[in-house]
N, C-alpha and C positions, 0 to 999 in steps of 0.2 A: 484508511483501514475501514473495512466493512465487515460486520459480523453476519449480515443477511444479504444475499445476492439473489434476487428473485425477478424473473421476467414472466409476466402474465399476459397471455394472448388468447384471443377467441377467434377461431376460424370463421371466415366469411364476413367479419365485421369490417366495414370501411369507415365507420364514424366513431370517433372517440369522444365520449362524454366526460366533461370535467366538472366536478362539483365545485361551485364557486362559493359555497358557504364557508365563512371563516371558521377554523377549528376552535373548539372550546378551550378556554384557559381555566384551569382549576388549581387550587392550592394543594400542595403535597403535604399531607398530615400523617404523622406516625406517632406511636406511643413514646413518651419520654422513657429513656432507659433508667430503671431503678437499680441502685447498687447498695450493697451492704458489705463493709469490711470488718474483719475481726481477727484477733490473734489465734493461732492454733493452740488449743488446749484439748484435754481429754473429753471435755463436755461437748454435747451437740450444740450446733449453732442454729438459732431460730430467728431468721429475718422476719420483718413485718410485711413480707410479700411472698407469693409463691415463687420458688426458686427455679429459674429456667436453666441457669448455668452456674458452675463453680470453678474457680481457678485457685491454685495453691502456689505460693511463692515463698522463698526464703533467701537470706543473704548467706554467703559463704566466702571463704578464702580460696584463692586459686581460680581455676577455670571451671565452668559448670560440668565438664567431663569428669572432674575429680570425684564427684558423688554420683556419677551416672549409674553405677551398679547398685549402690546402696539405695538409690531412689526407687528402684523397682519394687521395694516393699511398701512404699507410700501408697495409700489408697483412700478413697472417699466412698461413703454410702449415703443413701437418701431415705427419708421417712415419708411415706404417703399414707394418709388416713390412719396414723398411729402405728403403722407397720414398717419396720426397717427392711430395706432391700439388701442385696448382696454388695460386697465390697468391690469397687472398681479400681484397678491399678492406675495410678497416675502416669501419664506419658509426658516426658519433657517436651516443651514447645520447641526447643532447639535453637532458636535465634538469639536469645539474650547473650550478652557479652560477659566478660569477667565479673565475678562477684554476685551474680544473680542466677537462681534456678527458678524456672517458672514452668508449671504444667500447662498442657493444653486445656482448654475449657471442657468440662465434663457436663453433659446435659442432665439437669435435675428433673425434667418433665413435670414441672409445677410442684415440686416437693415442698413440704411444710418445714423441713429441717434437714440438716446434713451433719456429718461427723467425719473427721480426718484422723488417720492413724499411720504409724510406721515411718515417720520421718527419719532421715539419717542422723547419726550422732554428730554433734558439733555444728549444726546449722544455726544461724542467727536470725532472729526476728521472723520466725515462720508466721505466715498470715494467709488468710483466705479472702476471697472476694466473691460475692454472689450477685448475679444479675437477673433482672426481670425485664424483658423487652416487650411485653404484651399488655401489661395492666396499668402502666403509668398514664398520666394525663396526656392528651393529644397536643402536639405542637406542630407548627408549620415550618417546613424546611425549605420551601421554595415554591415556585409556580411551575406548572407543567402545561404544555400545549400538546394536544393530541390524546392518544389512548393511555390507558393505565399501565403502570409499570409491569403488571403481571403479564402483559402481552409483548413486552419489549425485549428484544434480543440482547440489548446492552443497557445496563441500569446505572445511572449516574449516582453520585454521592447524595445529591438532594433527593433522589427517588428512594434510595434505601434508607434515608433518614439520618445521615451523618450530622452530629451536633458539632458544627464547625468551631464552637467556642472551646472545645477540648484540645484540639491539636495545637502544635507549636505555632508561634507567630513569626518564626524565621522562615525565609524563603527556602524551598527545597534545593538540594544540591543536584545539578544536572550533569550527566555524563553520556558519552557515546555508548550505545548498547553493545555488549560483547557476547553475552550468553543469556540463556533462559533456564530458570530452575522451577521444577514442578514440586508442589507440596500437597498435603491434605491438611484440613483444619483440625483433624482428630476429634471432631464433634460427631453427634449421632447421625446415622443414615436415615433415609425416609423423612427428611427434615420438612415439616409442614410450613416453616416460616424462615427461609434462608436469609431474607432481609433482616429479620430479628437477630439471627445468628451473626451476621456481619456486623450489626450494631454492637453486639456484645464483644466480639473480637476487637473491634475498633476501640472501645473504651478500655478494654483489658490491656491492649498493646500500648495505648497512649497514656493512660493514667497510671496503671499499675506496673507495667514494665518500664515506664518512663521514657518511651520513645517519642519522637515528634508526632507520630501519626500511626495509622494502621501499618503493619509491616509489609503486607503484600502490595504489589502493583495492580493485580487483578485477582478476582475470585470467580469461580465458575460453579453455579448451582447445579443440583441434580437434574433439573429440567432444561439445562442447556443455556441459561442466561449468564452473560458476562457482566460482573459487577465491577464498577470503578473502585480501585483501591486507593493508594496514597494520593493525596491532593497534589495537583500540579498547576493550579490556577494562576495564570499570569495574563496581563493585558499589555501586549507589546513588551516594553522594558519595565513595566510597572508591576510590582508585586502587590497583591491584594491580601494582606495578612488576615483580615477579619472575614474575608469571603463575603463582603457586603456588595460588591459590584457584580451584578448578574452577568456581565460580559466575561467574567473570568470563570463562570461555571461551565462544566462540561455538559454537553447535550446528550441525552439518552436517545436511543432509536425511536422511542415513542414520541419524541419531540422533534423528529427529523434529523437527529444526529447520526453519526456513524461510528462513534467510539474512538475516532482517530485522535481525539484530544485526551483520552484517558492516559494517565501516567506519563505524558509527554509535555514538553514546554510549548508545543504548538501542534497544528495539524499537518505541517509540512512533512514531506517524505523522509527528510534527514534530521528530524527533530531529536534533540537529546532527551534522555529518559530521567525521571526523578529517581534518586537513590532511595531504595526501600530499606527495610530492616527485617529480612526474612532468612538470611544465612549468616550466622555469626562469623564476622571477619571477612566476608566475601560478598559485599553488597554493591560495590561500585560498578555501574554498567551491567548489573545482573538483574534481569527482569523476573520478578517473582510471581508465579501463577499458582494459586491454591484452589484445588477442587474441594468444595464443601462436603465434608463427610469423613469417614474413617475407613481405611482400606487395609487393615491389618489381617493377619491370619489367626489372631487369637484375641482374647479379651471380650469385654462387653460389647464393644463396637467393632464389628468386622463386616466386610462385604466387598463386593466388586463395585467399582465406579459405574454409573449408568452409561448406557450407550449415548444418550443425549449429551451428558457432560463431557465424555471423551470426544465426541464429534465437535462440540463447541470449542473445546480446548485445542483440538487439532486445527480448526479454522483460525482461531486466535493466534496460535503459534505460527501458522503459515503466513498470516498477515504481518506478524512481527518479524519473521525471518526474511520475508521479501522486503519489508521496509528498511531493515538494517543490514541487508546483505549477509545474513547468517546462514551457513550451510547446515541444514537440520540433521544431516547424517555425518557431519564432520567433527573433528576435535579442535579445540581452541587453546592456545596458550593464554589463559585468562590472567589479567593483572588487576589486583586490588591494591591501590596505593603502591606499596613497595613489595607486596607479596604476589608471587606468581605460581600458578598451578595449571597443569594440563588436564582438561576435562572435555567431555562431550559438549557440544554447543547447546544441546537440550539435555539437561541432567536432572537427577533427583536430589532432594535436600541431603540425603545420606551420602552423596558423593563428595560433600564438603565437610560435614560434621557427623559426629557419632550420634545418630538419631534414627528412630524407626520411620520417620517421615520420608517419603510420602506414603508409607504403608507398603507391605510386601506385594500386595496385589496390583496396585497402581505402578509400583516400581518395575514389576515384571512386564508391564505393558509398554515400557518406554521404547524398546526396539520397534514394536509395531507402530507406536505413535510417531517416531522419527520417520519411518518409511511412509506413513500416511501423509505427513506434512510435506515430505519431499515430493510425493505424487501430486499434492495440491499445487505445489509450485511449478510443476511441469518439468520438462527436460532442462538440463543445464544449458546455460547460455552458449551458443555456438558462434563461430566467426561469421561476418557478413558475407553476402553474395553480391558480386558486381560484374557487370558486362557492359562493354562499350557498344553503344547503339549507333554512334556516328563520330567519325567516319568508319565505313566498313573496311574490313581487311582488304588491302590491295587498291584502295581508292587513290585517285590522282587529285591533288588539291592545289588551290592557289588562292591568294588574297587572305582575307579574314574569314574564318569559318567557326562554327559552333562545334565544340567537342562535347558529346553528351554520353551519359551512361545510365543504366538502370541499376539501383542498389537497394538491398533489403536486408533486414536483420530481425531476429526474433525479439530483441529488446529495443532496437532502434539504431539508425545510422546517424552518426554525429557529423561526418564530413566526407566529401569525396575530393581527392586531390588529383589533378591531371598533370601529366609530365610528357615531354617530348625528348627522347633519347636520355631519359632519367633526369632531365632538368625540369623542375616544376614550372608550369605556365599559369596555374591558378587553382584556387580551392573554393568549392561551393559548400557552405555550411547550412544552407536553408533546405533546399530540396523540395519545398512545397510545390514548385512548378517544374520539377524534374531536376536532375543533377547535371549541370552544364557550366562551361566557361567559354568565352571567346578566345580564339588563338589566331594571331597574325602569322601566317605561314612564311611571310617575307623575313622573319627573324632567323630563319635557318636557310642554308643553301638548297638549291634544287637538288633533288635526289631522293633516295630511300631513307626513311626514318621510322622510328617506333613511337607509338602513342600509348601511354599507360594511364589507367584510372585506378586509384587505390582508395578503397572505402575503409573507414574507421568506425567501429560501433561505439556505443555509449560506455563500454567498459574497456576500450582501448584495443580490442582485437581488430586485425586488418586482413584484407584480402584484395587482390588486384587482377586486372585483365589487361592484355596488351594486343594491339593490332599493328600490322605493318602498312605504311602508306608511302606514296610518292608525292613530293612537292614539285610542282612545275609552274613557276611564276614567269618564265621567259616566254611570253606568248608571241606567236608569229605576227608579222606586220599585217595590218588591215583586218584583224580578227573582229568579227561582229557577232552579236547575239540577237536572236529573234524568238518569237513565240512559235513553237512548232505545232501546238494543238491546244484547244480549249474545250473542256468537257464540263457540263453542268448536271447537277442532280438535285432533286427536291425530296426532302424527307418530312414526314408528318409527326408532330408531337402533340397529340390531343387537339387542343383548340388553336395551336399555332403550327408553323412549319419553318424549316430551315433550308436556305438555298446554299449550295456549295459549288465551287468552281475549282477544277484542277487544271493548272497550267503546266504545259511541258515547254521547256526552253532548250535551245540548241545553239552550238557555236558553228560559225561558218567553216572553221577548219576541223570540226569534229572533236575538238578538245573538251576537257572537263568543264562542266558548268556548276559544280558543287559550290555553294555559297552565294550563287546569284540570287538577287532579290527581285521579286516581281511585285510591282506596286499597282494599285488600281483603285477604282471608286465604284460604288453601287449607285443605282439610280435613286436610292433613298437618300443619298448624300453622305453615306458612311464610306470612309476610306478603309483600305485593307492592304496588307502586304504579307508575303510569305517568302521563305528561303528554300531554294532548290536543294534536294537531297542528291545522293549519288546517282540516281537514275534520271536526274534532271527535272523532276516534278515537284510541285508543292501545291497546297490547297488552301483556299480562303473560304470562310463560311459567314453567312449572315443569319443568325438565329432569331427566334421569337417574332416571326412575321405572322400577322393575323391572316385568317382565312379570307378576309375582305380584300387582301392584296393579291391580284390574280397572277402577277409575275414581277420579277425584278431583272434588271440588266447589270452586268458587270463589264467595265471598260478597263483594259490594261492601259495604264498611264506611263509605265516605264519598266525597263528591265535593266537593273543595276548590276554590272558584272563584278565579281570579286577581284578580277584582274584589271587593274586601273588602265592598262593599255588597250583593253577591248572596249567596244562601243555597242550601244543598242541601235538596231536597224529596224524601225517599225514597219518599213516597206517590205521586209522579208517575212512578216508574220503570215502563217498559213494555218489551215485547218483541214486535214485530210478527210475527216468524216462529214464535213459540210454543215455542222450545226452552229457554226459561227464564221465570222470573217477573219478569225485569228486575233482580233483586237477586242471585239464586242461579242458577248453571248447573252442570250435571254434564258432565264430559268423560270418555268411556269410552276405554279403551286401544284402539289400532288392531287 
């Protein structure tokens, strides 16, 4: 997974300069999060620090939806320099399970006090928590190599300042990814300190909501940075509960990372994902991506998500969709434990729970976001293409021959299987040196047959090509083979050159010479061999000759027929164009 894909080039430059100075290593230091918790009363609450955020929670019977309507009257206001501001309606966070109602965090903008009113009747233990993420004592959260987090496209937990002592010591639950859900954090827009906001959400989710960790798998700031959410640190099969082993830390882009280890058990393409806590009752295999801000049509906090945030989210969603084979424009029969629901593969929080999240304005963008993600992924995977290159249609064959094919696919070819008359004769699963298998034509009777090559791509799609050939292994008596012509050519490659010799072979009875092997030796001591194609020719080459070598010679040492009843007759070697004696040819440097 990569959140930044950049190729930088300068026209005309042929020299690349590499800075050899080791990158600086510096400590990551962030303010400690200050928190103050108090029961809800009619009186204002005055913490001993400026209030950056406030959350309101209470216990209740039944599901949080039971008080959803009543909770719309709950509100908070803040006091700045002795003056009280307007009441801000509380918006339910939406993720807590049965028995807990929790608001999203409301920005206090450094308030000296706050007050809460309008709680529903019958709630139990109403309480508030205030956070300050800017004025606490500085603490070290890790070491960073490279640039500062402010320039990083992906920001690790250590960079945004996660206090790893707060989260659960239990290992995360990992599952196959099924769907992706978009959220907003319902915090203020034009956020000057998104890392501080993430720290406040982290402590609120972990300590006050009682979850293992922050609920989201990823968060995206307004300037387009992707923040690591829920901890997934493992080292092989070893769980690092305290986060003390640096090898289990995710790497931010500023430290040379790619973000591939965020929210996943490893960086491999098929890695399982850590279960978050962002959609009540629907978290298994559900990747939660929250845009920092509030995108409602009403209330104190409202606005459009920034273009940078949407673009970064689309890139992230495309990376996740490709990694987990999720169709961004498709629907999914999503299964959470024993509960199943049909949803869009990329959905909003409100598609699962009764909540305003991810805000009307972000939710309205979901169709465009799905289309943009699909465009980033490119066209849907298509079947492979395959064509037989040897033997050619109508060829006459004998002995053991190579059956070859060209095969290609937009995602990759897994194997090419060759068959004669629908009976497999071999499968090539490598393809690094072309797709080919040897075939002993004596395993079938002389006569007309069909040769088929079937290519299979990496997702199981197949395509095939077929040619007709004739097998003729009953050679006439006294059939001999000879070199009919030798031609040499020299080509220059900068400070070196390559000598090539093309040999033409022929049969005394005019029969097919496909599969005939020509062997020989260069005057440098190098041996060479090639196998004749349908037109009876093949080529050997000697590369990387220095310009100090004025010429090389190639001598034919043998012609090995594919038909065991035929023989090589060196006395019959000829060369019509006179540049060799049919057996030896000289190739001069260019």
